C-alpha positions, -999 to +999 in steps of 0.1 A: +408-515-512+419-476-513+385-464-498+392-486-469+428-475-461+416-442-464+383-446-441+414-464-417+437-435-419+410-412-409+399-432-382+430-433-368+435-396-370+405-389-350+416-415-327+450-397-318+434-360-317+411-375-293+441-395-274+462-359-280+431-338-264+431-358-230+462-355-224+464-318-230+434-315-209+446-337-180+479-328-178+485-294-188+472-266-170+447-240-180+465-203-185+433-188-168+423-205-132+386-209-127+371-183-093+382-198-061+361-223-045+330-207-026+338-210+016+314-235+022+328-255-007+365-253+014+347-264+044+328-293+028+366-302+011+385-298+044+358-320+063+365-352+038+405-351+050+404-338+086+413-361+114+380-362+138+380-323+135+351-304+121+355-272+101+330-245+106+343-212+094+370-200+067+382-170+086+403-158+053+409-168+017+444-153+008+457-152-029+496-154-028+493-158-068+470-168-092+472-202-088+480-206-053+450-195-019+458-198+014+429-201+038+432-202+076+398-219+094+384-225+128+369-256+135+337-266+158+358-282+187+378-246+187+408-255+171+428-229+146+439-247+115+450-236+081+444-254+045+466-247+011+448-247-020+465-251-055+451-245-091+463-283-108+449-296-137+420-273-145+407-273-113+411-263-076+424-287-053+429-291-014+468-297-015+468-301+023+455-292+060+471-283+095+447-287+119+469-263+142+482-232+133+521-232+141+544-217+115+551-237+083+571-226+051+550-231+017+570-232-010+550-225-044+555-250-071+588-263-053+606-230-062+627-216-036+618-180-050+583-181-040+584-191-004+557-179+027+558-185+061+523-190+072+506-192+107+473-191+128+477-184+163+452-200+187+438-169+209+443-191+241+481-181+242+476-151+242+511-141+217+516-103+209+545-110+187+561-136+164+595-136+154+613-157+127+646-162+119+672-173+093+702-190+108+733-203+092+761-214+117+797-211+113+814-234+086+851-241+083+866-270+056+899-279+046+900-299+017+932-307-004+945-279+008+919-254-002+900-237+027+867-224+029+855-205+057+817-194+059+807-169+090+771-173+109+743-153+097+713-144+118+687-124+101+650-115+120+619-103+110+589-095+137+553-098+133+525-084+150+496-108+165+469-086+174+432-087+161+444-105+126+460-140+142+469-152+107+488-146+078+511-153+048+544-141+051+567-138+019+601-148+032+623-121+026+647-118-008+677-116+015+668-150+034+661-167+000+694-154-016+714-170+013+691-201+011+699-206-027+737-199-024+741-226-001+721-250-018+744-240-052+777-245-032+765-275-017+757-293-053+789-281-063+806-300-034+792-331-041+797-330-075+836-324-069+834-350-043+839-385-055+836-406-026+809-382-009+831-381+023+841-343+020+809-323+011+795-305+040+777-273+036+766-249+062+734-258+083+707-225+071+673-231+087+640-210+100+630-210+129+605-192+152+596-178+187+568-159+203+563-130+228+532-125+247+514-087+249+538-072+273+567-085+253+581-113+276+591-146+258+562-174+257+554-206+244+523-212+220+511-245+234+476-246+221+490-237+186+514-262+182+516-302+177+483-309+157+475-338+130+482-329+089+473-342+057+488-333+023+492-347-009+525-351-035+521-318-051+524-294-016+558-286-006+552-275+034+583-275+053+580-273+093+599-246+116+615-255+145+608-234+178+638-220+196+642-201+223+657-166+226+687-179+247+696-203+219+703-173+193+736-156+192+722-119+193+692-119+213+670-093+198+641-075+212+605-082+202 
């Protein structure tokens, strides 16, 4: 009786060890990601999820950190697309593709402090410069005698588009500070507003527009309005285009 009980105890211990090992393997990421997939392997994976567009060439493989890779590509049909890769559950997975190169913001692991502006401009658009802006509108609020005034913000960066027509640009730290501060204020207002009527934060957004090689504002029509695919683990945020006339201060390219 004692021997049988001991055997069941050992068997139960082995079973639990197997279960915990499986959970560890499936759910916990490896501390040392394996080498990035080859370009041929990337192309094959992109083709599985593309919408009638056959990826033909990986233009570059850009490591944003040891667990995130940005790989712009060109399709057989001549479109300039983007693919996004991450290390997940002990393997590299393609988190998403855009079959056009319009700018998006990629937030790594859902962390506001790690954001990149990605783009891949079609040469047919003859773009010489991309301009990105962080905008925050004026906001004024009075609640129970308490007043809050938020001034407008416009921060800008210029990205030359010459031979290299793609990129993954880190969102500037001062932009991230503005976004995080506005998010913190918004959370605080909502938590203190019982009915949800008064909480209202100034809108913070990133926008973009393009200039040709002569410095004239242009629209990158061949680089926008494409198809897309991404899974639930990829945090991509669309960036709206804007006309220079809509800005408070119209900067030179």
